[in-house]
N, C-alpha and C positions, 0 to 999 in steps of 0.2 A: 621437656626445652620448647621453648617458644623462642620466633626468632621473627621479627622486621624486617620484611625489604628496606632496604637505600630509600627506592620514593615514597613508601608507606611511610617510613622516617622523616625525610623532606616536608610531607602534607602532616602531617603530628605536629613536630615542628614551628610548622606554618603557624595549622592551628590557636598552639598555646604561646604562638608570641607575644603577648599582650595577657596573658593567662596565668594562672597558677595550675601547673604541671598539677592534674589530680589522676587517681588510679586509673585505669580501663581495665573492665572486665570483660571476659570471653567468656559469651553463654551462649547455649542453644537455645534458637530463637525457634520456637514451635510451626508458624507457617511460613506462606512465603508462595511461590506457583514451585517449586522445585521439592516444597518439604521444607523439613526440618533444617537448617542450616547454623554453623557458628555466624555470630554477629559481636559487635562492641555495644558499650556504653562504658560513660561514666561511674563509677562509682565507690564503695569505701567499704574495704576489706575484712572481712567474717572469720571469724574461726574454722568454716569449712573450707576455707580456699590454699590451694595454692598461692604464693606470692613470689613474681619475681623480676628482677630488676633487668631491664632489658633496655640495652645504648639510652640510659637515663629517664626512660619509659618505667612505672612501675604498672606491673600486668599480672591482676588476679583469673585464678582459674578455676572454679569450685572441683576439690578434690579427683569428689567419684567421678564427674564430668571429663578429669585431665586424665582417668585411667583409661574412658575407652578413647578419647581421640588419640592419646600422644602423646605426639611434637605438634606443634600448632605453625602453621608459616603467616603472618600479617602481609601484605601485599595490597599495594594501588593499581591498580588496571583503569584504562579509561579507554574506551571502544564505540562503535555507534550506537548503544543500546544505551550511552552516558558514563561516566568512571565514577569510580568510588571502594571503600576496602573491600577486600575476599579475603578468608579464611580459608585455611584446608587442611587439613591435618594425614598424618600417617597413616586413620582409619578414616574412613569415611562415614559422615555422621549424615543420617535424612541422607539427602538428595542430591545436592549442593553441585556447582557450576549454574550454570544460563542466571535466572534472575536472583535466583535462590543462594545460590553458592556463594556470597558475599554482601556487601554491606554497604548504602550508599555514607557518602560524609557528615550526613545528616546523623549517624548513629555517636558521632562522637559532640553533639551540641546540641 
């Protein structure tokens, strides 16, 4: 299951306000200060994806990755280190938390 927080929905809707809504891929980003973490990017579906319609957004997750992460939550957080999307899963993937636990708003643009 994929969940998008209310705050993340607002930011995504604002991003797509004057653009065509395109699919959003959740993937495992290999680097960062905390090691591998979940991130997002705009992409097209592949045969190897699980595809979800979540609150009007199409979310793509590679089937193998989704088996590892199980449930994924997309949130948008603001703090002293900046703001951005933060993706968490039922099962810890890589470092998580800190600057490696999410993705900046530039991931979707």
